[in-house]
DRENPALUM-946416 format. One record per atom (N, C-alpha, C, O): residue in one letter; atom name; x, y, z. Coordinates in steps of 0.2 Angstrom, whole numbers, padded with zeros to 4 digits. Example, Ala and Ser with C-alpha at 12.3 -4.5 7.8 and 13.67 -1.06 7.14 Angstrom:
// residues 2
atom rest: a atom: N x: 0066 y: -0028 z: 0039
atom rest: a atom: CA x: 0062 y: -0022 z: 0039
atom rest: a atom: C x: 0066 y: -0016 z: 0039
atom rest: a atom: O x: 0071 y: -0017 z: 0042
atom rest: s atom: N x: 0064 y: -0011 z: 0035
atom rest: s atom: CA x: 0068 y: -0005 z: 0036
atom rest: s atom: C x: 0064 y: 0000 z: 0039
atom rest: s atom: O x: 0067 y: 0006 z: 0040
//
This chain:
// residues 112
atom rest: m atom: N x: 0004 y: -0007 z: 0000
atom rest: m atom: CA x: 0001 y: 0000 z: 0001
atom rest: m atom: C x: 0003 y: 0007 z: 0000
atom rest: m atom: O x: 0006 y: 0009 z: 0005
atom rest: k atom: N x: 0002 y: 0012 z: -0005
atom rest: k atom: CA x: 0004 y: 0018 z: -0003
atom rest: k atom: C x: 0001 y: 0025 z: -0003
atom rest: k atom: O x: -0002 y: 0027 z: -0007
atom rest: q atom: N x: 0004 y: 0029 z: 0003
atom rest: q atom: CA x: -0002 y: 0033 z: 0002
atom rest: q atom: C x: 0002 y: 0040 z: -0004
atom rest: q atom: O x: 0007 y: 0041 z: -0006
atom rest: i atom: N x: -0003 y: 0043 z: -0005
atom rest: i atom: CA x: -0001 y: 0048 z: -0010
atom rest: i atom: C x: -0005 y: 0055 z: -0005
atom rest: i atom: O x: -0011 y: 0055 z: -0003
atom rest: e atom: N x: -0001 y: 0059 z: -0007
atom rest: e atom: CA x: -0001 y: 0064 z: -0002
atom rest: e atom: C x: -0001 y: 0071 z: -0008
atom rest: e atom: O x: 0005 y: 0071 z: -0011
atom rest: a atom: N x: -0006 y: 0075 z: -0011
atom rest: a atom: CA x: -0006 y: 0079 z: -0017
atom rest: a atom: C x: -0008 y: 0086 z: -0012
atom rest: a atom: O x: -0012 y: 0087 z: -0008
atom rest: i atom: N x: -0001 y: 0091 z: -0013
atom rest: i atom: CA x: -0003 y: 0097 z: -0013
atom rest: i atom: C x: -0007 y: 0100 z: -0016
atom rest: i atom: O x: -0009 y: 0096 z: -0020
atom rest: i atom: N x: -0010 y: 0106 z: -0018
atom rest: i atom: CA x: -0013 y: 0106 z: -0022
atom rest: i atom: C x: -0017 y: 0114 z: -0023
atom rest: i atom: O x: -0019 y: 0116 z: -0018
atom rest: r atom: N x: -0019 y: 0117 z: -0029
atom rest: r atom: CA x: -0024 y: 0123 z: -0028
atom rest: r atom: C x: -0030 y: 0123 z: -0025
atom rest: r atom: O x: -0033 y: 0118 z: -0025
atom rest: p atom: N x: -0031 y: 0127 z: -0020
atom rest: p atom: CA x: -0039 y: 0126 z: -0016
atom rest: p atom: C x: -0043 y: 0124 z: -0023
atom rest: p atom: O x: -0046 y: 0119 z: -0024
atom rest: e atom: N x: -0042 y: 0130 z: -0028
atom rest: e atom: CA x: -0049 y: 0131 z: -0034
atom rest: e atom: C x: -0049 y: 0123 z: -0036
atom rest: e atom: O x: -0055 y: 0120 z: -0035
atom rest: k atom: N x: -0044 y: 0119 z: -0037
atom rest: k atom: CA x: -0044 y: 0111 z: -0039
atom rest: k atom: C x: -0046 y: 0107 z: -0035
atom rest: k atom: O x: -0047 y: 0101 z: -0037
atom rest: l atom: N x: -0048 y: 0109 z: -0030
atom rest: l atom: CA x: -0051 y: 0103 z: -0025
atom rest: l atom: C x: -0059 y: 0097 z: -0028
atom rest: l atom: O x: -0061 y: 0092 z: -0029
atom rest: e atom: N x: -0061 y: 0105 z: -0030
atom rest: e atom: CA x: -0070 y: 0100 z: -0034
atom rest: e atom: C x: -0069 y: 0097 z: -0040
atom rest: e atom: O x: -0072 y: 0092 z: -0041
atom rest: p atom: N x: -0065 y: 0100 z: -0046
atom rest: p atom: CA x: -0064 y: 0096 z: -0049
atom rest: p atom: C x: -0059 y: 0088 z: -0047
atom rest: p atom: O x: -0061 y: 0083 z: -0050
atom rest: l atom: N x: -0056 y: 0089 z: -0044
atom rest: l atom: CA x: -0051 y: 0081 z: -0040
atom rest: l atom: C x: -0056 y: 0077 z: -0038
atom rest: l atom: O x: -0057 y: 0072 z: -0040
atom rest: k atom: N x: -0061 y: 0079 z: -0033
atom rest: k atom: CA x: -0067 y: 0075 z: -0029
atom rest: k atom: C x: -0070 y: 0072 z: -0037
atom rest: k atom: O x: -0070 y: 0066 z: -0037
atom rest: d atom: N x: -0073 y: 0076 z: -0043
atom rest: d atom: CA x: -0078 y: 0073 z: -0047
atom rest: d atom: C x: -0073 y: 0068 z: -0051
atom rest: d atom: O x: -0074 y: 0063 z: -0053
atom rest: a atom: N x: -0067 y: 0071 z: -0051
atom rest: a atom: CA x: -0063 y: 0064 z: -0055
atom rest: a atom: C x: -0061 y: 0056 z: -0053
atom rest: a atom: O x: -0061 y: 0051 z: -0056
atom rest: f atom: N x: -0060 y: 0059 z: -0045
atom rest: f atom: CA x: -0060 y: 0053 z: -0041
atom rest: f atom: C x: -0068 y: 0049 z: -0043
atom rest: f atom: O x: -0069 y: 0045 z: -0047
atom rest: f atom: N x: -0072 y: 0054 z: -0039
atom rest: f atom: CA x: -0078 y: 0051 z: -0039
atom rest: f atom: C x: -0080 y: 0046 z: -0047
atom rest: f atom: O x: -0083 y: 0041 z: -0047
atom rest: k atom: N x: -0077 y: 0049 z: -0053
atom rest: k atom: CA x: -0080 y: 0047 z: -0061
atom rest: k atom: C x: -0073 y: 0040 z: -0061
atom rest: k atom: O x: -0075 y: 0035 z: -0063
atom rest: y atom: N x: -0068 y: 0041 z: -0059
atom rest: y atom: CA x: -0063 y: 0034 z: -0058
atom rest: y atom: C x: -0066 y: 0029 z: -0053
atom rest: y atom: O x: -0063 y: 0024 z: -0053
atom rest: k atom: N x: -0070 y: 0030 z: -0049
atom rest: k atom: CA x: -0071 y: 0024 z: -0042
atom rest: k atom: C x: -0064 y: 0024 z: -0039
atom rest: k atom: O x: -0060 y: 0019 z: -0038
atom rest: i atom: N x: -0062 y: 0032 z: -0037
atom rest: i atom: CA x: -0056 y: 0030 z: -0031
atom rest: i atom: C x: -0061 y: 0033 z: -0025
atom rest: i atom: O x: -0066 y: 0037 z: -0026
atom rest: h atom: N x: -0057 y: 0030 z: -0019
atom rest: h atom: CA x: -0062 y: 0033 z: -0012
atom rest: h atom: C x: -0058 y: 0032 z: -0009
atom rest: h atom: O x: -0052 y: 0030 z: -0011
atom rest: g atom: N x: -0061 y: 0035 z: -0002
atom rest: g atom: CA x: -0058 y: 0036 z: 0002
atom rest: g atom: C x: -0051 y: 0042 z: 0005
atom rest: g atom: O x: -0046 y: 0041 z: 0008
atom rest: m atom: N x: -0053 y: 0047 z: 0003
atom rest: m atom: CA x: -0047 y: 0053 z: 0003
atom rest: m atom: C x: -0048 y: 0057 z: 0008
atom rest: m atom: O x: -0054 y: 0060 z: 0010
atom rest: n atom: N x: -0042 y: 0059 z: 0012
atom rest: n atom: CA x: -0043 y: 0065 z: 0017
atom rest: n atom: C x: -0043 y: 0072 z: 0015
atom rest: n atom: O x: -0043 y: 0072 z: 0009
atom rest: v atom: N x: -0043 y: 0077 z: 0016
atom rest: v atom: CA x: -0042 y: 0084 z: 0015
atom rest: v atom: C x: -0042 y: 0088 z: 0020
atom rest: v atom: O x: -0045 y: 0087 z: 0025
atom rest: r atom: N x: -0037 y: 0093 z: 0019
atom rest: r atom: CA x: -0037 y: 0099 z: 0024
atom rest: r atom: C x: -0034 y: 0105 z: 0022
atom rest: r atom: O x: -0031 y: 0104 z: 0017
atom rest: q atom: N x: -0035 y: 0111 z: 0024
atom rest: q atom: CA x: -0032 y: 0117 z: 0021
atom rest: q atom: C x: -0026 y: 0119 z: 0024
atom rest: q atom: O x: -0026 y: 0122 z: 0030
atom rest: v atom: N x: -0022 y: 0118 z: 0021
atom rest: v atom: CA x: -0015 y: 0120 z: 0022
atom rest: v atom: C x: -0011 y: 0129 z: 0021
atom rest: v atom: O x: -0015 y: 0133 z: 0019
atom rest: l atom: N x: -0006 y: 0130 z: 0021
atom rest: l atom: CA x: -0003 y: 0136 z: 0022
atom rest: l atom: C x: 0005 y: 0133 z: 0018
atom rest: l atom: O x: 0008 y: 0127 z: 0020
atom rest: g atom: N x: 0007 y: 0137 z: 0014
atom rest: g atom: CA x: 0014 y: 0135 z: 0009
atom rest: g atom: C x: 0017 y: 0139 z: 0006
atom rest: g atom: O x: 0015 y: 0145 z: 0005
atom rest: c atom: N x: 0024 y: 0137 z: 0006
atom rest: c atom: CA x: 0027 y: 0143 z: 0001
atom rest: c atom: C x: 0032 y: 0138 z: -0004
atom rest: c atom: O x: 0036 y: 0134 z: -0001
atom rest: g atom: N x: 0032 y: 0138 z: -0009
atom rest: g atom: CA x: 0037 y: 0134 z: -0014
atom rest: g atom: C x: 0039 y: 0140 z: -0017
atom rest: g atom: O x: 0041 y: 0145 z: -0015
atom rest: n atom: N x: 0038 y: 0137 z: -0025
atom rest: n atom: CA x: 0042 y: 0141 z: -0031
atom rest: n atom: C x: 0037 y: 0147 z: -0032
atom rest: n atom: O x: 0039 y: 0152 z: -0035
atom rest: q atom: N x: 0032 y: 0146 z: -0030
atom rest: q atom: CA x: 0028 y: 0154 z: -0034
atom rest: q atom: C x: 0030 y: 0160 z: -0028
atom rest: q atom: O x: 0031 y: 0165 z: -0031
atom rest: m atom: N x: 0032 y: 0159 z: -0021
atom rest: m atom: CA x: 0033 y: 0165 z: -0017
atom rest: m atom: C x: 0029 y: 0170 z: -0013
atom rest: m atom: O x: 0031 y: 0173 z: -0008
atom rest: g atom: N x: 0023 y: 0170 z: -0017
atom rest: g atom: CA x: 0018 y: 0175 z: -0015
atom rest: g atom: C x: 0018 y: 0180 z: -0018
atom rest: g atom: O x: 0021 y: 0181 z: -0024
atom rest: w atom: N x: 0016 y: 0186 z: -0013
atom rest: w atom: CA x: 0015 y: 0193 z: -0017
atom rest: w atom: C x: 0018 y: 0197 z: -0012
atom rest: w atom: O x: 0021 y: 0195 z: -0007
atom rest: v atom: N x: 0017 y: 0202 z: -0012
atom rest: v atom: CA x: 0019 y: 0208 z: -0009
atom rest: v atom: C x: 0014 y: 0212 z: -0007
atom rest: v atom: O x: 0012 y: 0216 z: -0012
atom rest: a atom: N x: 0010 y: 0212 z: -0002
atom rest: a atom: CA x: 0004 y: 0219 z: 0002
atom rest: a atom: C x: 0007 y: 0222 z: 0005
atom rest: a atom: O x: 0012 y: 0221 z: 0008
atom rest: r atom: N x: 0003 y: 0228 z: 0004
atom rest: r atom: CA x: 0003 y: 0235 z: 0011
atom rest: r atom: C x: -0003 y: 0234 z: 0015
atom rest: r atom: O x: -0009 y: 0234 z: 0013
atom rest: n atom: N x: 0001 y: 0233 z: 0021
atom rest: n atom: CA x: -0004 y: 0234 z: 0028
atom rest: n atom: C x: 0000 y: 0239 z: 0032
atom rest: n atom: O x: 0005 y: 0238 z: 0035
atom rest: r atom: N x: -0006 y: 0245 z: 0032
atom rest: r atom: CA x: -0004 y: 0252 z: 0035
atom rest: r atom: C x: 0002 y: 0255 z: 0033
atom rest: r atom: O x: 0007 y: 0256 z: 0036
atom rest: g atom: N x: 0002 y: 0256 z: 0025
atom rest: g atom: CA x: 0007 y: 0259 z: 0023
atom rest: g atom: C x: 0014 y: 0255 z: 0022
atom rest: g atom: O x: 0019 y: 0257 z: 0018
atom rest: s atom: N x: 0014 y: 0248 z: 0027
atom rest: s atom: CA x: 0022 y: 0245 z: 0026
atom rest: s atom: C x: 0021 y: 0238 z: 0020
atom rest: s atom: O x: 0016 y: 0235 z: 0021
atom rest: k atom: N x: 0024 y: 0237 z: 0017
atom rest: k atom: CA x: 0026 y: 0231 z: 0012
atom rest: k atom: C x: 0027 y: 0226 z: 0017
atom rest: k atom: O x: 0030 y: 0227 z: 0022
atom rest: v atom: N x: 0022 y: 0220 z: 0014
atom rest: v atom: CA x: 0023 y: 0213 z: 0019
atom rest: v atom: C x: 0024 y: 0207 z: 0013
atom rest: v atom: O x: 0020 y: 0205 z: 0008
atom rest: m atom: N x: 0027 y: 0206 z: 0014
atom rest: m atom: CA x: 0029 y: 0199 z: 0009
atom rest: m atom: C x: 0023 y: 0194 z: 0013
atom rest: m atom: O x: 0022 y: 0192 z: 0018
atom rest: m atom: N x: 0020 y: 0192 z: 0008
atom rest: m atom: CA x: 0013 y: 0187 z: 0010
atom rest: m atom: C x: 0017 y: 0180 z: 0005
atom rest: m atom: O x: 0017 y: 0178 z: -0001
atom rest: n atom: N x: 0021 y: 0177 z: 0011
atom rest: n atom: CA x: 0023 y: 0172 z: 0004
atom rest: n atom: C x: 0022 y: 0165 z: 0007
atom rest: n atom: O x: 0025 y: 0160 z: 0005
atom rest: m atom: N x: 0016 y: 0164 z: 0012
atom rest: m atom: CA x: 0011 y: 0157 z: 0015
atom rest: m atom: C x: 0005 y: 0158 z: 0012
atom rest: m atom: O x: 0000 y: 0160 z: 0014
atom rest: l atom: N x: 0006 y: 0155 z: 0006
atom rest: l atom: CA x: -0001 y: 0154 z: 0002
atom rest: l atom: C x: -0007 y: 0148 z: 0004
atom rest: l atom: O x: -0005 y: 0143 z: 0007
atom rest: p atom: N x: -0013 y: 0149 z: 0004
atom rest: p atom: CA x: -0016 y: 0145 z: 0002
atom rest: p atom: C x: -0016 y: 0140 z: -0002
atom rest: p atom: O x: -0015 y: 0142 z: -0008
atom rest: k atom: N x: -0017 y: 0131 z: 0001
atom rest: k atom: CA x: -0016 y: 0126 z: -0004
atom rest: k atom: C x: -0022 y: 0122 z: 0001
atom rest: k atom: O x: -0026 y: 0124 z: 0005
atom rest: v atom: N x: -0022 y: 0115 z: -0002
atom rest: v atom: CA x: -0026 y: 0110 z: -0002
atom rest: v atom: C x: -0022 y: 0104 z: -0001
atom rest: v atom: O x: -0019 y: 0101 z: -0006
atom rest: e atom: N x: -0023 y: 0101 z: 0005
atom rest: e atom: CA x: -0018 y: 0094 z: 0004
atom rest: e atom: C x: -0025 y: 0087 z: 0005
atom rest: e atom: O x: -0030 y: 0086 z: 0008
atom rest: v atom: N x: -0021 y: 0084 z: -0001
atom rest: v atom: CA x: -0027 y: 0077 z: -0002
atom rest: v atom: C x: -0023 y: 0071 z: 0001
atom rest: v atom: O x: -0017 y: 0071 z: -0002
atom rest: k atom: N x: -0024 y: 0067 z: 0005
atom rest: k atom: CA x: -0022 y: 0059 z: 0007
atom rest: k atom: C x: -0026 y: 0055 z: 0004
atom rest: k atom: O x: -0032 y: 0056 z: 0004
atom rest: i atom: N x: -0023 y: 0051 z: 0002
atom rest: i atom: CA x: -0027 y: 0044 z: 0000
atom rest: i atom: C x: -0023 y: 0039 z: 0001
atom rest: i atom: O x: -0017 y: 0041 z: 0000
atom rest: v atom: N x: -0024 y: 0033 z: 0002
atom rest: v atom: CA x: -0021 y: 0025 z: 0002
atom rest: v atom: C x: -0023 y: 0021 z: -0003
atom rest: v atom: O x: -0029 y: 0020 z: -0004
atom rest: v atom: N x: -0019 y: 0018 z: -0007
atom rest: v atom: CA x: -0022 y: 0014 z: -0012
atom rest: v atom: C x: -0018 y: 0008 z: -0013
atom rest: v atom: O x: -0013 y: 0006 z: -0010
atom rest: p atom: N x: -0020 y: 0005 z: -0017
atom rest: p atom: CA x: -0015 y: -0003 z: -0015
atom rest: p atom: C x: -0008 y: -0001 z: -0021
atom rest: p atom: O x: -0006 y: 0004 z: -0023
atom rest: d atom: N x: -0006 y: -0005 z: -0022
atom rest: d atom: CA x: 0000 y: -0002 z: -0024
atom rest: d atom: C x: 0000 y: -0003 z: -0032
atom rest: d atom: O x: 0005 y: 0000 z: -0035
atom rest: d atom: N x: -0005 y: -0007 z: -0034
atom rest: d atom: CA x: -0007 y: -0006 z: -0043
atom rest: d atom: C x: -0010 y: 0000 z: -0043
atom rest: d atom: O x: -0011 y: 0002 z: -0049
atom rest: k atom: N x: -0013 y: 0003 z: -0038
atom rest: k atom: CA x: -0017 y: 0009 z: -0042
atom rest: k atom: C x: -0012 y: 0014 z: -0040
atom rest: k atom: O x: -0015 y: 0019 z: -0037
atom rest: v atom: N x: -0006 y: 0015 z: -0039
atom rest: v atom: CA x: -0003 y: 0019 z: -0038
atom rest: v atom: C x: -0003 y: 0026 z: -0045
atom rest: v atom: O x: -0004 y: 0032 z: -0045
atom rest: n atom: N x: -0001 y: 0022 z: -0049
atom rest: n atom: CA x: 0000 y: 0026 z: -0055
atom rest: n atom: C x: -0008 y: 0027 z: -0059
atom rest: n atom: O x: -0007 y: 0031 z: -0064
atom rest: e atom: N x: -0012 y: 0026 z: -0059
atom rest: e atom: CA x: -0019 y: 0026 z: -0058
atom rest: e atom: C x: -0021 y: 0033 z: -0056
atom rest: e atom: O x: -0024 y: 0037 z: -0059
atom rest: v atom: N x: -0019 y: 0032 z: -0051
atom rest: v atom: CA x: -0021 y: 0039 z: -0046
atom rest: v atom: C x: -0016 y: 0044 z: -0047
atom rest: v atom: O x: -0017 y: 0050 z: -0047
atom rest: v atom: N x: -0011 y: 0042 z: -0047
atom rest: v atom: CA x: -0006 y: 0049 z: -0048
atom rest: v atom: C x: -0007 y: 0053 z: -0054
atom rest: v atom: O x: -0005 y: 0059 z: -0055
atom rest: k atom: N x: -0010 y: 0047 z: -0061
atom rest: k atom: CA x: -0013 y: 0052 z: -0065
atom rest: k atom: C x: -0018 y: 0055 z: -0065
atom rest: k atom: O x: -0017 y: 0061 z: -0066
atom rest: v atom: N x: -0023 y: 0053 z: -0063
atom rest: v atom: CA x: -0030 y: 0056 z: -0060
atom rest: v atom: C x: -0028 y: 0061 z: -0057
atom rest: v atom: O x: -0033 y: 0066 z: -0059
atom rest: i atom: N x: -0022 y: 0064 z: -0053
atom rest: i atom: CA x: -0023 y: 0069 z: -0051
atom rest: i atom: C x: -0019 y: 0075 z: -0055
atom rest: i atom: O x: -0022 y: 0080 z: -0055
atom rest: l atom: N x: -0013 y: 0073 z: -0060
atom rest: l atom: CA x: -0011 y: 0076 z: -0063
atom rest: l atom: C x: -0015 y: 0079 z: -0070
atom rest: l atom: O x: -0015 y: 0085 z: -0070
atom rest: e atom: N x: -0018 y: 0076 z: -0073
atom rest: e atom: CA x: -0022 y: 0077 z: -0075
atom rest: e atom: C x: -0028 y: 0083 z: -0076
atom rest: e atom: O x: -0030 y: 0086 z: -0081
atom rest: t atom: N x: -0029 y: 0081 z: -0068
atom rest: t atom: CA x: -0036 y: 0085 z: -0065
atom rest: t atom: C x: -0032 y: 0092 z: -0064
atom rest: t atom: O x: -0034 y: 0096 z: -0068
atom rest: v atom: N x: -0027 y: 0094 z: -0059
atom rest: v atom: CA x: -0025 y: 0099 z: -0056
atom rest: v atom: C x: -0020 y: 0102 z: -0060
atom rest: v atom: O x: -0018 y: 0108 z: -0058
atom rest: r atom: N x: -0019 y: 0100 z: -0064
atom rest: r atom: CA x: -0012 y: 0103 z: -0067
atom rest: r atom: C x: -0013 y: 0110 z: -0073
atom rest: r atom: O x: -0014 y: 0110 z: -0079
atom rest: t atom: N x: -0011 y: 0116 z: -0071
atom rest: t atom: CA x: -0012 y: 0122 z: -0074
atom rest: t atom: C x: -0006 y: 0124 z: -0077
atom rest: t atom: O x: -0007 y: 0129 z: -0081
atom rest: g atom: N x: 0000 y: 0121 z: -0077
atom rest: g atom: CA x: 0006 y: 0121 z: -0082
atom rest: g atom: C x: 0010 y: 0128 z: -0077
atom rest: g atom: O x: 0016 y: 0129 z: -0077
atom rest: e atom: N x: 0007 y: 0131 z: -0075
atom rest: e atom: CA x: 0010 y: 0138 z: -0069
atom rest: e atom: C x: 0014 y: 0136 z: -0063
atom rest: e atom: O x: 0013 y: 0130 z: -0061
atom rest: i atom: N x: 0017 y: 0141 z: -0059
atom rest: i atom: CA x: 0019 y: 0142 z: -0054
atom rest: i atom: C x: 0015 y: 0138 z: -0050
atom rest: i atom: O x: 0010 y: 0138 z: -0052
atom rest: g atom: N x: 0015 y: 0135 z: -0044
atom rest: g atom: CA x: 0010 y: 0134 z: -0041
atom rest: g atom: C x: 0006 y: 0128 z: -0041
atom rest: g atom: O x: 0003 y: 0126 z: -0036
atom rest: d atom: N x: 0007 y: 0125 z: -0044
atom rest: d atom: CA x: 0001 y: 0117 z: -0045
atom rest: d atom: C x: 0002 y: 0113 z: -0040
atom rest: d atom: O x: -0001 y: 0108 z: -0039
atom rest: g atom: N x: 0007 y: 0114 z: -0037
atom rest: g atom: CA x: 0010 y: 0108 z: -0032
atom rest: g atom: C x: 0014 y: 0103 z: -0032
atom rest: g atom: O x: 0017 y: 0102 z: -0037
atom rest: k atom: N x: 0014 y: 0100 z: -0028
atom rest: k atom: CA x: 0016 y: 0094 z: -0028
atom rest: k atom: C x: 0013 y: 0086 z: -0024
atom rest: k atom: O x: 0009 y: 0087 z: -0019
atom rest: i atom: N x: 0016 y: 0080 z: -0028
atom rest: i atom: CA x: 0012 y: 0073 z: -0025
atom rest: i atom: C x: 0019 y: 0071 z: -0021
atom rest: i atom: O x: 0024 y: 0073 z: -0022
atom rest: f atom: N x: 0017 y: 0066 z: -0016
atom rest: f atom: CA x: 0022 y: 0064 z: -0012
atom rest: f atom: C x: 0020 y: 0059 z: -0011
atom rest: f atom: O x: 0016 y: 0059 z: -0006
atom rest: i atom: N x: 0024 y: 0052 z: -0014
atom rest: i atom: CA x: 0020 y: 0046 z: -0012
atom rest: i atom: C x: 0027 y: 0040 z: -0006
atom rest: i atom: O x: 0033 y: 0039 z: -0006
atom rest: k atom: N x: 0022 y: 0039 z: -0001
atom rest: k atom: CA x: 0025 y: 0035 z: 0003
atom rest: k atom: C x: 0023 y: 0029 z: 0005
atom rest: k atom: O x: 0017 y: 0029 z: 0007
atom rest: p atom: N x: 0026 y: 0024 z: 0005
atom rest: p atom: CA x: 0024 y: 0017 z: 0008
atom rest: p atom: C x: 0020 y: 0017 z: 0015
atom rest: p atom: O x: 0023 y: 0020 z: 0020
atom rest: v atom: N x: 0015 y: 0013 z: 0016
atom rest: v atom: CA x: 0011 y: 0010 z: 0021
atom rest: v atom: C x: 0013 y: 0003 z: 0024
atom rest: v atom: O x: 0016 y: 0000 z: 0020
atom rest: d atom: N x: 0012 y: 0001 z: 0031
atom rest: d atom: CA x: 0016 y: -0005 z: 0031
atom rest: d atom: C x: 0010 y: -0006 z: 0032
atom rest: d atom: O x: 0009 y: -0012 z: 0029
atom rest: e atom: N x: 0004 y: -0005 z: 0035
atom rest: e atom: CA x: -0002 y: -0008 z: 0040
atom rest: e atom: C x: -0010 y: -0003 z: 0037
atom rest: e atom: O x: -0010 y: 0003 z: 0038
atom rest: c atom: N x: -0016 y: -0007 z: 0035
atom rest: c atom: CA x: -0021 y: -0002 z: 0036
atom rest: c atom: C x: -0026 y: -0008 z: 0040
atom rest: c atom: O x: -0026 y: -0013 z: 0037
atom rest: i atom: N x: -0029 y: -0005 z: 0046
atom rest: i atom: CA x: -0035 y: -0009 z: 0048
atom rest: i atom: C x: -0042 y: -0004 z: 0050
atom rest: i atom: O x: -0044 y: 0000 z: 0053
atom rest: r atom: N x: -0046 y: -0008 z: 0046
atom rest: r atom: CA x: -0052 y: -0006 z: 0047
atom rest: r atom: C x: -0057 y: -0007 z: 0054
atom rest: r atom: O x: -0060 y: -0012 z: 0056
atom rest: i atom: N x: -0055 y: -0002 z: 0057
atom rest: i atom: CA x: -0061 y: -0004 z: 0064
atom rest: i atom: C x: -0066 y: -0006 z: 0064
atom rest: i atom: O x: -0067 y: -0011 z: 0068
atom rest: r atom: N x: -0069 y: -0004 z: 0059
atom rest: r atom: CA x: -0077 y: -0009 z: 0062
atom rest: r atom: C x: -0077 y: -0015 z: 0060
atom rest: r atom: O x: -0081 y: -0019 z: 0063
atom rest: t atom: N x: -0074 y: -0018 z: 0057
atom rest: t atom: CA x: -0073 y: -0025 z: 0056
atom rest: t atom: C x: -0066 y: -0029 z: 0056
atom rest: t atom: O x: -0065 y: -0035 z: 0055
atom rest: w atom: N x: -0061 y: -0025 z: 0059
atom rest: w atom: CA x: -0054 y: -0030 z: 0060
atom rest: w atom: C x: -0052 y: -0031 z: 0053
atom rest: w atom: O x: -0047 y: -0035 z: 0051
atom rest: q atom: N x: -0054 y: -0027 z: 0049
atom rest: q atom: CA x: -0050 y: -0031 z: 0040
atom rest: q atom: C x: -0043 y: -0028 z: 0040
atom rest: q atom: O x: -0042 y: -0022 z: 0040
atom rest: r atom: N x: -0039 y: -0031 z: 0040
atom rest: r atom: CA x: -0031 y: -0026 z: 0038
atom rest: r atom: C x: -0030 y: -0026 z: 0031
atom rest: r atom: O x: -0033 y: -0029 z: 0027
atom rest: g atom: N x: -0025 y: -0024 z: 0030
atom rest: g atom: CA x: -0022 y: -0022 z: 0021
atom rest: g atom: C x: -0028 y: -0021 z: 0016
atom rest: g atom: O x: -0033 y: -0020 z: 0017
atom rest: d atom: N x: -0024 y: -0023 z: 0011
atom rest: d atom: CA x: -0031 y: -0018 z: 0006
atom rest: d atom: C x: -0036 y: -0021 z: 0008
atom rest: d atom: O x: -0041 y: -0017 z: 0008
atom rest: d atom: N x: -0038 y: -0025 z: 0010
atom rest: d atom: CA x: -0047 y: -0027 z: 0012
atom rest: d atom: C x: -0048 y: -0021 z: 0016
atom rest: d atom: O x: -0053 y: -0018 z: 0015
atom rest: a atom: N x: -0045 y: -0017 z: 0019
atom rest: a atom: CA x: -0047 y: -0012 z: 0022
atom rest: a atom: C x: -0047 y: -0007 z: 0019
atom rest: a atom: O x: -0050 y: -0002 z: 0022
atom rest: l atom: N x: -0046 y: -0005 z: 0013
atom rest: l atom: CA x: -0045 y: 0001 z: 0010
atom rest: l atom: C x: -0054 y: -0001 z: 0009
atom rest: l atom: O x: -0057 y: 0003 z: 0006
//
């Protein structure tokens, strides 16, 4: 099993949810985050002073999938959220040792 973590633009969350639904990809967690990467933010004025606003709102989407589904899920994410501009985000793929469904005590891929 692998955990796929995607940091994406907030406006791309709904299209990504729709794409996951279309391709029958289930079980994601979402949270709002702030981040700074190559996009670098912008300069704002606050009471006459310049303020560098470099922590930009992003959305973190996490999903755990069987190993044989990783490439499919990554492809759906890339095709759905990519704009080609700085700030599109990143995808991280991490190994998952175990998954247990609390309700049924199922383990591994069966628990997903």
